[in-house]
N, C-alpha and C positions, 0 to 999 in steps of 0.2 A: 348300363343303358336301360332306358325305359321306353316302351312303345305305348303311345297314347291311343285313345279310341279312334282317332281319325287317321291312324297309320303313320304318324310322324314319330321320329326318334328324338328323345331328349336325354341329355347327359345329366345325371344326378350325382352330386358330390357326396361321397360317404363321409360321415364324421369319423375321423381317425381316433378320437379320444384324446385325453390328456389336457394339459393347460392350453387355453387359447393364446395365440401369438400376440405379443405386445405391439402396440402401434408404434411406439418410439423405443427402439432398442438401445441399450447402453452397452456398446461393444468396444469403447475406447477406455484405456486405463491411464492413470497418471500416478506415478510413484512419488511420494513426498517423504523426505527424510525429516525426522523430528526427534526431539529428546523425549525421554519417558515422561517428564513433567508436562511438556506440550501435549502429548497424547492423552494423558490423564485429564488435562484441562478440556480438551475437545470432547472426550467421551463424557465427562461430567456435564458439559453444556448441552450435549446432544440428549443425554438422559433427562435433564431438566425440561427440555423442549418436547420430550416424548418421541424422539426420532432416533434412527440409527446414526452412528457417527458419519458414515459416508453420505447419507442423505443430508444431514446437518451441514457438512462441509460443502456440498454442492450448493445448497441454498445460500450459505454465507458468501461463497465465492461469487455468486451472481449479484448479490446486493452490496458487496464491499466497495468502498471508495478508496482507491490507492492514491497516495500522495507521494510524489517523487521526493527524494531527500533534498536535492538541490535542483532548482530550475536554472536555466541559463542566466536569467536575470540575477538570481541569488549568487551564482558563481562570479558575476561581474562585481557585485557588491562586496563579496569576500576578497576579491583582488584589490578593490579600492581600500578595504579595511587593512589589508596587508601593507599597502603603501602608507596609510596613516600611521600604522605601527612603526614603520621604518622612520617616518618623519619624527615621531615622538622620541625614538631612540636618538636621532640626530640632535633634537632639541635638548634632550637630557645631557648629552655629551657637551653641547654648547653651554648649558647652564653650569656644568662643572668647570668649564674653562673660563667663562666670563662672569659668572655669578648668577645666582638664581633670579634676582630681580629684573635683570635685562631680558630674560626669556619668559617670564611669568605670563604675560598676556598671550603670547603665541601658544604656550602650553595649554592655557585654559580654552582657547578657541579649538585647538586640536582635540582636546579631551571631550568637548561638547560635540564635535563632529563624530568622534568615535562612538559616543553614547547614543547619538541619533541613529547611526548606522546599525548598532547592535539592537536598538529598539525595533528598527525596521525588520531585521532578520528574525527577531523573536516574535513579531506579530504574525508570522506564518506558522509558528509552532501550534500543534494540536495535541490534545490528550491522546494517549495510546489507545483508549477505548473507542475513539471515533474513527480510527484508521481502518 
């Protein structure tokens, strides 16, 4: 306590010493299991960036874009592709029974449909570096 010249009392905080408190405390932890190779990769990239691995990992986690393996639309396309594969098997069996020339046109149409479906699925692929 400090008494001023006009008789009022003021409270003065004493500086306790030590490091000042941080504005944003990092008091939560997240344990991530990884292989030795993955750890070396992260440590190497952090070193290149001039950061500690934990700092690099936090920064990358904030800016990373995560892409789901299969979206619901992709699952529907895969089911359709499964149906096409079944149809192709049936046409193959029919070709063996009745002769290839009688089923040739149907096979070409189905193969074109399968090709287009696979192209659609592959159009969503991205390089692993962009993930």
